[in-house]
N, C-alpha and C positions, 0 to 999 in steps of 0.2 A: 265758802268755796270748797268744793269737793275735788279730791285728787287721789289717784290710785298709782301705786308703783308701777313703772313701765309705761307711763303715759303722761300726757300734758293735760292740765285742767282746761275747762272752758274759760274763756277770758271774762274778766270783770272790768268795769270801768272805774277808774279812780279820778275824781274831780278835784281840781285845785282852784281855789278862789283867792284873788289878791285882796289883802286886807290892809288898811291904813296906808294906801299908796305904794305898797310893795310891788316891785317889778323886777324882771331879770330871769336868768337861766336857773332852772330848778333841776337838781340831780335827784334821782330816785334810787332807793336800795331797799332790800328786805333784810330785817334783823330777826334772828331766832328761828330760822328755817329748820325743819326737821332733817334728820340725817339723809343724805343723798338727794336733797331737793335744791333746785335753783329757781329764782324768779326772773322773769323777762318782762320788760316794759316796752311798749310800742306806742309812741316813740320813747327812746331811752332817756331823753332830756327834753324838758318843756321850757319854752320861753313864755313866761307869764307877763302880760301887759298890765300896767297900772289900772286897777278897777276891773280887770278882766277875769274870765274863767277859762281854764284849759283842762283837757282830759287826756288820759293815757289808758291804754289797755294793759292789764296785768294777767299773765299766766304763770303757773307753776309747773315745772317738769320734775317728775320724781323718778329717779333711777336707783334701784336697789344696789347696794354695795355688797360684795362678797368678802368674807373674812380673808380669803386667800389673796385678795387684791391689795391688802394693806402691807406696806413696807415696814420692816423692823428698823426704826431709827438707831443709828450708832453701830450697825453691824460691822462696818469697817473698823471702828475702834475696838470692838470685841475681839476681832480676829488679827488685829495688828501684832500682838505679841507673838503669835505663831509664825507670822510672816517674817518678822524681824529675827526670830530664832533661826529660821531656815537660812536666811542670808548670812547669819553669823557662822552657821555650820559649813556653808559653802566656802567661806573665806578660810576656814581651818584646813582644808585640804580635800583630796579626792576620796579618802576613806570615809568621810562623813557625808558624802552625797546621798547615800540611801536614807539616812536620817532626815536630811533636808528635803528630799522628795516626799517622804512620808508627811512631814509637817505642811508642805505646800498642798498635798492631796487632802489632808485633814482640814486645812483652811478652806479649800474649795468646796469640799463636801458640806462643811458647816455653813458656808455662805448659801449654798443651794438649798440646804435643808431649812434654814431660818427664813429664807425669802419665799419659800413656797414654790420653788421652781423644780419640783421633783418629778414632773411629768404627770400622767393621768392618775386618777385615783378612783377607787370603787365608790367612795361616797362623795357626792358633790359638795362644793364649799357652801357653808351656811351663809345666808344673806342677812344683812343688817337692815332692819326696817323699823320705823316708828309706827305707831297705830293710835287710833283715837282722835280726839280733837285737840289741836294745838293753836296757840295765839301767835301769829306772826305780825311784826310791826313793819309797816311801810314807812320809810323815812324819807321825807322831802327836805332837801337842803339847798338854800340859796345864800351864798356868802357865808356869814357867820350865824344866820338864822336857820333853825331846824325845827321840824314838826313831825310827829309820828301819828300814824293811824292804825289802830289794831284791826286785824282780819282774822277770823276764825277759819282754820283749815281743817277740814274733816278728811282724815286719811282712811281710805277704804281698801 
């Protein structure tokens, strides 16, 4: 299967065959997708009849992620001491309000800086993309029974 970032692959057909009298609803998912990629099945769930064969269509959509779009986990915990100190200064009286205002402003500036919300930039954010050939597993699950099928994805 070939896929390029910013597009959706051509569909491929995945065929499921009932073995040993198995029947029922089969849920499908992809395991090990490259960064920024999602898989879509049409139909998303298959009802497999005993001794029967069912098919679904699989496409992969690839969206490049930019470094600026990542959120820094724990930013609130990092800036919590500054915020708490500013509240403590406000409780001590009016003559400490300028220090408290400075700490609040520093917390706000730090949050904006670390989250990448600083406005426009002369250099565009770098995109995060995989390349080459990757193996993605199509996982079919019905009840407690699961089976995987490897698919080679060529990222162009």
